[in-house]
N, C-alpha and C positions, 0 to 999 in steps of 0.2 A: 610339198609346195601347194598342191591342191587342197590338202587338209587345212593348211594355214590360211589359205584364201577363203575357204568355207567358214572357218571360225571368225575371220575378220568380217565377212559378209553377215554372218549371224549376229555378231556383236553390233554391227552398224544398224541392223534392223531393230535390235532391242533399244538402242539409243534413240533411233527415230520414233519408235513406239512410245517411249517416255516423253519425247518432245510433242508428239501428237496429243498425248493425254493432257499435258499441261496447257497446250494451245487450246484444246477443247474446254478445259476448265476456265481459261481466260475468256473464250468466246461465250461460254455459258454465263459467266458473271457479267459480261458486257450486254448480253441479251436481256438479262434480268434488270439491269439498270436502264436499258432502253425501254423496256416494258413499263417501268416506273415512270420514266419521263413522258412517255406517250399518254400516261394516265394522270399527268400533272403532279407527280410525286418525285421526291429526290431522297436518296439515302447517302448522307454525308458521313455518318458514323453510327456506332452501335446504338447510341441513345435515340437517334432519329428512327431507327428500325423498331425499337421498343415502342415508340410513340405510335407507329403504324399498327403494331400488333395489339395495342390497347384500344385502337379504334375499330369498333365492330363493322363499320362500313368499309374499311380499308384492309382488314385482315385477309379477306378473300383474295384481294389483289396480291398480297404477299404470298399466299399459298400458290397462286398461279405462277408467280415469278420464280419461286423456289422450284416448282415443277419443271419449268422451262430450263432453268439452269442445270438441274440434275439430268434431264434428258440429253442435253448437249454434252455436259461434262462426262457422263458415264455411259449412257446408251450409245450415243453417236461415236464417241471415242472408241468404244469396244468394237463397234461394227467396222470402223476404219482400220483399227489395228488388226482385227481378225482378217480383213481382206489382205493387208500387207503381209501378215505372217502366213497367209494361205491356210488358215484354220479358224473356222467359225467358233465363237464362244459356246455354241450349243452342240458342237460335235462331241459325241460321247468318247470317254477315255477308256471304256471297257468294251463290251460287245456292242457293235453298231446296231444290233437288232434288239437291244434291251428295251423293254417297255416300261412306261411309267406305271407304278403301282401305288395307289393311295395308302395301302397298308404300310408299305416301306416308308413313305413320307411320315406317317404318324409315329412309327417306331423311332425314327431319328429325331423327330420333334419332341417326343417324350424324353429322350436323352437330354435335350436342351432344357426342358422343364425341370428335370432332376438337378440340373446345374444352376438353376436360378438362385437358390439360397447361397451357394458358394460364390457366385458372381456378386451378389449383394454384400456378402461379408468381405470380400476382397476390396470392393469399392469403399466400404466403411473403414477398413484398415488404412487404405490409401488416403482417405479424407483426414486421418489423424496425423499424417506426415506434414510437418511444416514446409510450406512451399514459398518460393520467391513471389513477391507481389504480382509480377506480371503473369506467372503461371496461374495463380489463384484468380486473377481477373479474367484470364482466358476461359477457365472452367466455369466461372460464374456467368460470363457473357453467353457462353454456349447454352447453359441451363436456362437462363432468362429468355433467350430466343425460343427455345423449345417450349418453355412454359407458356409464353404468349401465343405460340402457334397452336398448342394442343388444347387450349381452352375452347369449349364448344357449348352452345346452348340450343342446338337444333339438330334433327336427324340429317339435314342437308349438310351442315358443317361436319358432322361425323363422317358422312360419305366422302366429303372433300378431303378430310384428313386421312382417311383410309387410302385414298388415291395418292396423295402427296407424301405422306409419311411412311406408308406401308408398301403399297404396290410399286410405285416408281422407284424408290430406293432399293426395294427388294430385287427388282429386275436389274436395274443399272449396276448396283454394287456387286451383285453376283456375276453378272456378265464380265465385269472387269477383274475382280479379285479371284474368282474361281475359274470362270470360262477362259480368261486370257492368262492372268498371272500364274495361278496354280497349275493350269494345264501345261504351261511352259516349264514350270519347275519340275513337274513330273517327267518331263522329257529328259532332264539332265540330272536330277537328284533321285536316286533309287530308294533311299531309306524313307519309309513313310513318316517317321517321327520328325525328320528334318523338313520335309515338304509341308506337313500340317503346321508345324510351329512357325515356319517362315511366312506362310500364307496368313495365318492368324495374327502374327506380330505386325505385318505390314498393314493388314486390315484395321487393327486396333490403333496403330500409330497414326494412320492417316486421319483419324477423327480429331486429332490434336486436343485431346483431353487427358490430363494426368489421372485424375480420380476415375474418370470413365474408361481409362485405358484397360484396367484389369477386368471389369465386367465384359467389355467388348472383346478382350482377348479370349475369355471363356466362350463367348458366343462364336468368335472366329474359329476356335479349335473345333467346336461341334460342326460348324459349317464345312470347314476344311476336311475333317474326317469323313463327313457324309459324302462329299464330292469324291474323295479318294477311293472310298469303298463302293460307291454306286456308279461312279463315272457318268452320272446324268445331272446336268446343271439344273433341271427342273425341280429336283429334290431340294437343292439348297435355296433356289428361288422361293419355293413353297414354304420352307422353314423360316426364311428371312421375313417373308410377308406375314406369316402367322405370328412370329415373334413381335414384329412391330404393331400388327393389328391388335394383339393382346393388350399392349400398353395404351393404344389409342382408345380402344373400347373401355378399358378400365378407367381411363381419365374421363370418359363421357359418362359412364354409369356412376362413378365415385369421384367427383371433381377434387375432393380433399386428398385423393391419392397422389395428385400431382406433386404436392409438397413432400410426400413421403418418398418420392423417387429422387429427391435431392441427396447431396452428400451428407446431410445431417441425420439420415435415418439411423436410429439407434439399434445396437445389438447388445443385449444383456449377455453376461458371461455364460449362463446356461444355454442361451440360444446359439452362441458361438460354438459351444461344445457339440450341440445337436447337429449343427451344420457340418462340422468336421467328421462326425460319425456317419454322414451320408456318403463320404468319399468311397468307402468299400462298395456301397450300392451302385454308385456311378460307375466304378471300375468293372463290377460284375456285369452290369447291364450293357455297357459298351462292348465288352468281350462277347456277350451273348448275341447281340445283333451282328457283330462282326463275323462271328463263326457261322451264323446262318447264311450270311452273304457268301463267305468263302466256300461253304459247303453246297452252294447252289440252291439254298432255300429261298423263301420269299423275301428275306431282307438283304 
């Protein structure tokens, strides 16, 4: 009887956690629209958002609004859910005395870099799949919004984008998807492969992009594996921030690269073969850093 009551109580807390998260998303969206209204702007549909993004005087307001929305939707929700579940997102899942090591961060980030070509190829293949018009429109809308946001013509805008696109999402999304979601999965699912896959799948699916789903799934797999083996959220936060920062800085240094990040990026047959040949390298390197961690080494 007590076991059944405990399960019911736990299930109720998880349902409440989901409700809190979506409530915070709604509050974040409301705060974003309120911020626009206070600055004399309105967002009625995606086209009006694109118009704001094209206006150099107003794009910074959009950046601030997005930042506010993300802080409420992800950071605030993670803190509240963590309090309710009595487990901070930053609580380690391995040794509570484990120290952050920059070398370990770079080892796992290198794994993500090795996966970049594979992620790009999967996105290219996904882009070749005929989609319903509404799915294509959703993907295109998402890319256009990012394209408008990521255009920069000054160091100040670069710093703003690093904060809004790299740092805040890197912090908030990792607090939620790894610090809350994956930590709870690891309490109930013992097999690493299931935990990592579920965490990565939910992370990728939440972004609501079909073509972008597969590249984000690859990123999610690396982040989930990093968290599983290190037990320290700061590693996944660091990797997430480095990953997003890489693309922001690339867009600043080479503005023409923005178009190359779309679903139209070509892969010649020989390039596809080379990418597939990197799979053994990825597998070997993953096992290498995993064994170092399990053997008590620096990784």
